[in-house]
C-alpha positions in Angstrom: -105.2 -126.7 -19.2 -105.3 -123.6 -17.2 -106.0 -123.4 -13.4 -109.5 -122.9 -12.9 -109.2 -122.3 -9.1 -109.5 -118.9 -7.5 -108.6 -117.7 -4.0 -112.3 -116.9 -3.2 -113.7 -120.1 -4.8 -111.2 -122.3 -2.7 -112.1 -120.6 0.6 -115.9 -120.9 0.0 -115.9 -124.5 -1.3 -113.6 -126.1 1.2 -116.0 -124.7 3.9 -118.6 -127.3 3.0 -117.2 -130.6 4.6 -118.0 -134.2 4.2 -118.2 -136.1 7.4 -115.3 -138.8 7.9 -115.4 -142.5 7.1 -111.6 -143.3 7.0 -108.1 -143.0 8.0 -104.8 -141.8 6.8 -100.7 -144.3 5.1 -96.9 -145.2 5.8 -93.4 -144.9 5.0 -89.9 -146.3 6.0 -90.3 -149.4 8.4 -93.7 -148.0 9.6 -95.4 -151.1 10.8 -94.2 -154.3 12.9 -94.8 -156.9 10.3 -93.4 -155.2 7.3 -90.0 -154.5 9.3 -89.3 -158.2 8.8 -90.1 -157.7 5.0 -87.9 -154.8 3.7 -88.0 -155.8 0.1 -91.9 -155.1 0.1 -91.8 -152.2 2.4 -93.1 -149.0 0.6 -91.1 -145.8 1.8 -92.8 -143.1 -0.1 -95.5 -142.4 -2.7 -95.6 -139.4 -5.1 -98.3 -138.3 -7.7 -97.9 -135.0 -9.5 -98.5 -133.2 -12.9 -95.2 -133.7 -14.7 -93.4 -130.5 -14.6 -90.6 -131.3 -17.0 -90.6 -129.0 -20.1 -92.8 -130.5 -22.9 -94.6 -133.2 -20.5 -97.3 -130.9 -19.4 -100.1 -133.4 -20.4 -98.6 -136.2 -18.5 -98.8 -137.3 -14.5 -96.0 -138.9 -12.8 -96.4 -141.5 -10.0 -93.5 -142.6 -8.0 -93.3 -145.5 -5.5 -90.4 -145.9 -3.3 -89.5 -149.4 -1.9 -86.8 -151.1 0.5 -86.0 -148.1 3.1 -82.7 -146.9 4.5 -80.5 -148.5 1.9 -76.6 -147.9 2.6 -74.9 -147.4 -0.8 -72.2 -149.7 0.5 -74.5 -152.5 1.1 -72.9 -155.3 -0.7 -72.2 -157.9 -1.9 -75.8 -158.5 -2.6 -77.3 -154.9 -2.5 -80.9 -154.3 -2.9 -82.7 -156.4 -5.4 -86.8 -156.6 -5.6 -88.6 -159.6 -4.3 -89.4 -161.8 -7.2 -92.3 -163.3 -5.5 -94.0 -160.2 -4.6 -96.3 -158.2 -6.7 -95.8 -154.5 -6.6 -98.8 -152.2 -7.7 -99.9 -148.6 -8.2 -103.6 -148.2 -8.1 -105.5 -145.3 -9.3 -109.4 -144.4 -8.5 -110.8 -141.8 -11.1 -114.5 -141.7 -9.9 -114.0 -141.6 -6.1 -115.4 -144.9 -4.7 -112.2 -145.6 -3.1 -111.6 -148.5 -5.3 -109.1 -148.9 -8.0 -110.3 -148.3 -11.4 -106.9 -148.9 -12.8 -103.7 -150.7 -11.6 -100.2 -150.7 -13.0 -98.8 -154.2 -11.8 -95.0 -155.1 -11.5 -93.3 -158.4 -11.2 -89.7 -159.0 -11.1 -87.4 -161.6 -12.2 -83.9 -162.4 -11.3 -81.0 -164.2 -13.4 -77.3 -164.8 -13.1 -75.0 -163.8 -15.6 -74.0 -166.0 -18.8 -74.3 -169.8 -18.3 -75.7 -169.7 -15.0 -73.2 -167.3 -13.5 -69.9 -165.8 -14.3 -66.9 -168.5 -13.4 -63.3 -168.4 -13.3 -60.9 -171.0 -14.0 -58.8 -171.8 -10.7 -55.8 -174.1 -10.8 -54.0 -175.4 -13.9 -54.1 -178.6 -15.8 -56.2 -181.5 -14.2 -56.4 -179.5 -11.1 -58.1 -176.7 -12.9 -61.9 -176.1 -11.9 -64.5 -173.7 -13.0 -65.8 -171.6 -9.8 -68.6 -169.0 -9.7 -67.5 -165.6 -8.5 -69.0 -164.2 -5.5 -69.7 -160.6 -7.0 -72.8 -159.2 -8.9 -70.2 -157.5 -11.3 -66.6 -158.6 -12.4 -65.4 -155.3 -14.2 -66.4 -151.8 -15.0 -69.9 -152.3 -15.9 -70.8 -149.5 -18.1 -67.8 -149.9 -20.5 -67.4 -153.9 -20.1 -71.0 -155.1 -19.6 -69.6 -157.2 -17.1 -72.6 -158.0 -15.1 -73.1 -161.2 -13.2 -76.7 -160.6 -11.9 -79.7 -159.2 -13.8 -83.1 -158.1 -12.8 -86.0 -157.6 -15.5 -89.5 -156.9 -14.8 -93.1 -156.9 -16.5 -95.8 -154.5 -16.3 -99.7 -155.2 -16.7 -102.5 -152.7 -16.9 -105.4 -154.2 -14.9 -108.7 -152.1 -15.5 -111.3 -152.9 -12.7 -110.5 -155.3 -9.7 -106.6 -155.6 -9.4 -107.1 -159.6 -9.1 -110.2 -160.1 -11.2 -110.1 -157.3 -13.9 -109.0 -157.2 -17.4 -105.1 -157.4 -17.6 -103.1 -156.1 -20.6 -99.2 -156.8 -20.7 -97.6 -153.3 -21.6 -94.7 -153.4 -24.0 -91.5 -151.6 -24.9 -88.5 -151.8 -27.2 -87.9 -155.3 -25.9 -91.4 -156.6 -25.9 -93.1 -157.2 -22.4 -89.7 -157.4 -20.7 -88.2 -154.3 -19.0 -84.5 -154.4 -17.6 -83.4 -152.7 -14.3 -80.1 -151.2 -13.6 -77.6 -152.7 -11.0 -77.5 -150.5 -7.9 -74.8 -148.0 -7.6 -71.9 -150.5 -6.4 -69.3 -147.7 -6.7 -67.1 -145.4 -8.7 -64.6 -148.1 -9.7 -67.6 -150.4 -10.9 -69.5 -147.2 -12.7 -67.4 -144.5 -14.7 -70.8 -142.7 -14.8 -73.6 -144.1 -13.1 -76.1 -141.4 -13.7 -75.6 -141.9 -17.7 -75.8 -145.9 -17.2 -79.0 -145.6 -15.2 -80.6 -143.3 -17.6 -80.5 -146.0 -20.3 -82.9 -147.9 -18.3 -85.6 -145.4 -18.8 -88.0 -147.2 -20.9 -90.7 -146.1 -23.5 -93.9 -148.0 -22.7 -97.0 -148.5 -24.9 -100.5 -148.6 -23.3 -103.1 -149.8 -25.5 -105.6 -146.7 -26.3 -103.3 -144.0 -25.4 -102.1 -142.1 -28.2 -98.9 -140.8 -26.6 -96.1 -143.0 -25.1 -95.6 -143.5 -21.6 -92.2 -143.8 -19.8 -91.1 -146.2 -17.1 -88.1 -146.6 -14.7 -87.2 -148.8 -12.0 -84.1 -148.6 -10.2 -82.2 -147.4 -7.3 -82.4 -143.8 -6.6 -81.4 -141.4 -3.8 -83.9 -141.3 -1.2 -85.8 -138.0 -1.8 -87.6 -138.1 1.4 -86.2 -135.7 4.2 -86.8 -136.2 8.0 -85.3 -135.6 11.2 -86.1 -139.4 12.0 -84.0 -140.5 14.9 -84.8 -137.4 17.0 -88.4 -137.2 15.9 -88.9 -140.9 17.2 -87.3 -140.2 20.3 -90.1 -138.5 21.8 -89.6 -135.4 19.3 -85.7 -134.8 21.0 -85.7 -131.2 19.7 -88.3 -128.1 19.9 -90.2 -128.6 16.6 -90.3 -124.8 15.9 -88.5 -123.1 12.9 -87.4 -119.5 13.9 -85.8 -119.2 10.6 -82.4 -120.2 11.4 -82.8 -123.9 12.7 -83.1 -125.5 9.2 -79.9 -127.6 8.4 -79.3 -130.7 6.1 -77.5 -132.2 9.2 -81.0 -132.8 10.6 -81.9 -135.1 7.5 -81.2 -138.8 8.6 -81.8 -139.8 5.1 -79.1 -137.9 3.8 -77.0 -140.8 3.0 -79.6 -143.3 2.0 -81.1 -144.7 -1.3 -84.2 -146.4 -2.1 -85.5 -148.5 -5.1 -87.9 -146.5 -7.0 -90.8 -147.5 -9.4 -91.7 -144.6 -11.7 -94.2 -144.3 -14.4 -95.2 -141.3 -16.6 -98.5 -141.6 -18.0 -101.0 -139.4 -20.2 -103.5 -137.6 -18.1 -106.3 -138.7 -20.6 -105.4 -142.1 -20.1 -106.3 -142.3 -16.3 -108.9 -139.8 -15.7 -111.9 -141.9 -17.1 -115.0 -140.1 -17.1 -114.6 -138.6 -13.6 -113.9 -134.8 -12.9 -110.3 -135.0 -13.7 -109.3 -135.7 -10.0 -107.6 -139.0 -9.6 -106.9 -141.0 -6.3 -103.5 -143.0 -5.9 -101.6 -145.4 -3.7 -99.2 -148.2 -3.8 -99.2 -151.9 -2.4 -96.9 -154.8 -2.3 -98.4 -158.2 -1.9 -96.8 -161.7 -1.2 -98.3 -165.3 -1.9 -100.0 -166.5 1.5 -97.6 -169.3 2.0 -93.8 -169.6 2.0 -92.0 -172.7 2.5 -88.2 -172.5 3.0 -86.1 -174.7 0.8 -83.6 -176.5 3.3 -81.1 -177.0 0.2 -81.7 -173.4 -1.2 -80.6 -172.5 -4.4 -80.6 -169.2 -6.4 -83.4 -170.1 -8.5 -85.5 -171.8 -5.6 -84.7 -170.5 -2.1 -88.4 -171.0 -1.1 -91.6 -172.4 -2.7 -94.1 -169.7 -2.6 -97.9 -170.1 -3.3 -101.5 -169.4 -2.5 -103.3 -166.2 -2.7 -101.8 -163.0 -2.6 -101.9 -161.2 0.5 -101.1 -157.2 0.8 -98.7 -156.8 3.1 -97.5 -152.9 2.5 -99.7 -150.0 1.7 -99.0 -146.4 1.2 -100.8 -143.1 -0.1 -100.5 -140.2 2.0 -97.3 -139.6 3.8 -96.6 -140.6 7.4 -99.7 -141.8 8.3 -99.1 -145.4 9.6 -96.0 -143.9 11.6 -97.6 -141.3 13.6 -101.3 -141.5 13.2 -102.6 -145.2 13.4 -102.2 -146.8 16.7 -99.5 -149.3 17.2 -102.1 -152.2 17.4 -103.4 -151.5 14.2 -100.5 -150.4 12.0 -100.2 -154.1 10.2 -104.0 -154.3 9.8 -104.0 -151.0 7.9 -100.9 -152.1 5.9 -103.2 -155.1 4.7 -106.4 -152.9 4.2 -108.0 -151.2 1.3 -109.2 -147.6 0.9 -112.7 -148.7 0.8 -112.6 -150.3 4.2 -110.9 -147.4 6.0 -114.3 -146.5 8.1 -112.6 -149.0 10.6 -109.7 -146.4 11.3 -111.9 -143.2 11.6 -111.0 -142.5 15.1 -107.4 -142.0 14.5 -108.3 -138.8 12.3 -111.1 -137.4 13.9 -109.6 -138.0 17.4 -105.8 -137.8 16.6 -103.4 -138.7 19.4 -100.3 -137.1 17.9 -101.4 -133.3 19.1 -102.1 -134.8 22.3 -98.5 -136.2 22.6 -97.2 -133.0 21.2 -99.1 -131.2 24.0 -97.5 -133.5 26.6 -94.0 -133.0 25.3 -94.0 -129.3 24.7 -96.5 -127.5 26.5 -94.0 -126.2 28.9 -91.3 -125.5 26.5 -93.7 -123.4 24.5 -94.8 -121.3 27.4 -98.2 -122.4 27.2 -100.3 -122.9 30.6 -103.2 -124.6 28.7 -103.5 -127.5 26.3 -101.9 -126.7 23.0 -103.7 -129.4 21.0 -106.5 -128.3 18.7 -109.8 -128.7 20.5 -112.1 -128.7 17.4 -113.2 -132.6 17.9 -113.9 -134.2 15.6 -111.1 -132.8 13.4 -113.3 -132.0 10.4 -110.0 -130.1 9.2 -108.1 -133.3 9.0 -110.8 -135.0 7.4 -110.7 -132.4 4.5 -106.9 -132.3 4.4 -106.5 -136.0 4.3 -109.6 -138.0 3.6 -111.8 -136.3 1.5 -109.8 -133.6 -0.4 -110.9 -130.1 -1.0 -114.1 -129.3 -2.9 -113.1 -127.7 -6.2 -109.3 -128.6 -5.7 -108.4 -132.3 -5.3 -111.9 -133.8 -4.3 -113.1 -136.5 -6.6 -116.5 -136.6 -8.2 -117.9 -139.2 -5.4 -116.5 -138.4 -2.2 -115.8 -141.5 0.0 -113.8 -140.9 3.2 -110.5 -143.0 2.5 -106.8 -142.5 2.7 -105.5 -141.8 -0.9 -103.2 -139.3 -2.6 -105.6 -137.1 -4.6 -104.4 -135.1 -7.5 -106.4 -132.6 -9.8 -104.8 -133.3 -13.2 -106.6 -130.1 -14.3 -104.3 -127.8 -12.3 -101.3 -126.8 -14.3 -97.7 -128.1 -13.0 -95.7 -125.5 -11.3 -92.0 -125.3 -13.1 -89.4 -126.5 -10.5 -88.1 -122.9 -10.1 -91.3 -121.6 -8.8 -92.4 -124.5 -6.5 -93.1 -123.8 -2.9 -92.1 -126.5 -0.6 -95.3 -125.7 1.5 -97.8 -126.3 -1.5 -101.2 -125.3 -1.4 -101.3 -123.3 1.9 -98.5 -121.2 0.4 -100.3 -120.4 -2.8 -98.7 -123.2 -5.1 -101.8 -125.3 -6.0 -100.1 -127.7 -7.7 -98.4 -129.0 -4.5 -99.2 -131.0 -1.4 -101.9 -131.9 -0.6 -103.0 -131.6 -4.1 -101.0 -134.8 -4.8 -97.5 -134.8 -3.8 -94.3 -133.7 -5.5 -90.7 -134.8 -4.3 -89.8 -131.3 -3.3 -92.8 -130.7 -0.9 -92.0 -130.5 2.7 -94.8 -132.8 3.7 -93.3 -133.2 7.3 -93.4 -129.7 8.2 -96.9 -129.3 6.4 -98.3 -132.3 8.1 -97.0 -131.3 11.7 -98.7 -127.7 11.0 -101.9 -129.1 9.9 -102.2 -131.5 12.5 -101.6 -128.7 15.3 -104.4 -126.7 13.6 -102.7 -124.7 10.8 -106.1 -124.7 8.7 -108.0 -123.1 11.7 -106.0 -120.0 10.9 -105.9 -117.9 7.9 -103.4 -119.1 5.2 -101.8 -117.9 2.1 -103.7 -119.0 -0.8 -102.4 -116.7 -3.4 -98.7 -116.9 -2.4 -98.2 -113.1 -2.0 -96.7 -113.8 1.5 -99.4 -112.8 3.5 -101.6 -115.3 5.6 -105.1 -113.6 5.0 -107.3 -116.3 3.7 -109.9 -118.0 6.3 -110.8 -121.4 4.9 -113.7 -121.8 7.4 -112.9 -125.0 8.7 -112.4 -124.2 12.4 -111.5 -121.0 14.2 -108.1 -119.6 15.4 -109.3 -120.2 19.0 -109.7 -123.8 18.6 -105.8 -124.1 17.7 -103.7 -121.9 20.0 -100.4 -122.8 18.4 -101.9 -123.5 14.8 -100.1 -120.3 13.5 -96.8 -121.3 14.6 -94.1 -122.7 12.3 -93.8 -126.3 13.3 -90.9 -127.9 11.6 -88.6 -131.1 11.9 -85.8 -128.8 11.2 -84.7 -130.6 8.0 -85.2 -128.6 4.8 -86.4 -130.0 1.4 -87.5 -128.0 -1.8 -87.5 -128.8 -5.5 -83.6 -127.9 -5.8 -83.0 -131.3 -3.8 -84.5 -133.4 -6.8 -84.1 -133.3 -10.6 -86.5 -131.6 -13.1 -86.9 -134.3 -15.5 -88.2 -137.9 -15.3 -87.9 -139.8 -13.1 -87.2 -136.8 -11.1 -85.2 -138.4 -8.3 -81.5 -138.0 -8.1 -79.0 -140.8 -9.0 -78.2 -142.7 -5.9 -75.3 -142.5 -3.8 -72.3 -144.5 -4.7 -71.2 -147.5 -2.5 -67.6 -146.1 -2.5 -65.8 -143.2 -4.4 -62.4 -143.1 -5.9 -59.6 -141.8 -3.8 
């Protein structure tokens, strides 16, 4: 498909605003309750038109879970919760209610015969004793695995709990396998090749072309100056062209667990306008009774209705937009009910906090927070989408990642980390790619970047007035706000599942 958006049409279209009904989502230990449940903590969500050569008719969704993984985190590493339900939801008509859900459930098993055991002792003193490790040799040559994870995938049409569910299949029927985490270079001769064998073809009924699925550990693609940012922004958040450094990325040495699917565009757009909204959730049974004599198979008894505990669509929202008192409520809510969080978007507190912290360092004598309250520029960017770009056929103010499947993917070599406002219409906030610098974009938008002319055609000059607000509303909206941690498409791969192989738990001397 060809891009149908012109610079002038975009500027005219987004001047027409829809009033807010909603709020913004999460990542990396974003709410008090989810910090107690790291296996169902969603860290990042991505949705983008696939830019791998030959996959132009596909969309990729990536949901990352289990934050801040150290590669050396043995001996148990980072398995998914077998009692949880992990889901990717898609709204293709704009009512902020899922039309399609890809549901993942995980199973765990010990090695052969209930776990690998070694003979210890001789003669009548000999006993078979289980080993304490998840592998007992070089995995990719000996297949010496003492712990396995598999998963099933359902496609649910309609309500996630009451809709029509279909088991999706691959080469091994309804069961898909997940690789072990990257224990280290002695356990894996070539972890990347090993993990690549767990990219599965997946059949979706009614789709003419096969989909792909991968679940496994990856290098965390998110880049953020995490420690200093949450220490009252313990740096001056401006990029003068020389301050960007990988040393500012506190996730540089961290892994995550990735759920990635690639599906044909035609299978997800329905009868809408080609724009889809997406988000990921994780849910647990309402009751958990711990087993006082816990076993591998039954450490607890779980039952009751599923309760959503984690939710993520747009990045950073639950961390820096939603008030502390409402973070857990937001995590458990659905986009259709986001009106209850409207004040956090129309009257955001982050700009006020930045004013308190940086009015003097920036040499300002007046309030540097944007004055256009309510913030309709934020409503458009994060809650309704831009008309003609990533706005669904029906507009319901809600927090979702919105993607126009009709806008051509930009090849990796040509992508701008700053997405739409830098003339790359295939980037954030039209969906989100792993190489989009969403921290810098979000900082600049929150401080009023859309009140100033932007560069929609990518020619290096900011001359396009969006008509959302005036430059006088945002006195520092034209400044290059940044967390000083760089990211672009070179930090990830250009083939599915796009995220790089995870960092090893140890390296050979």
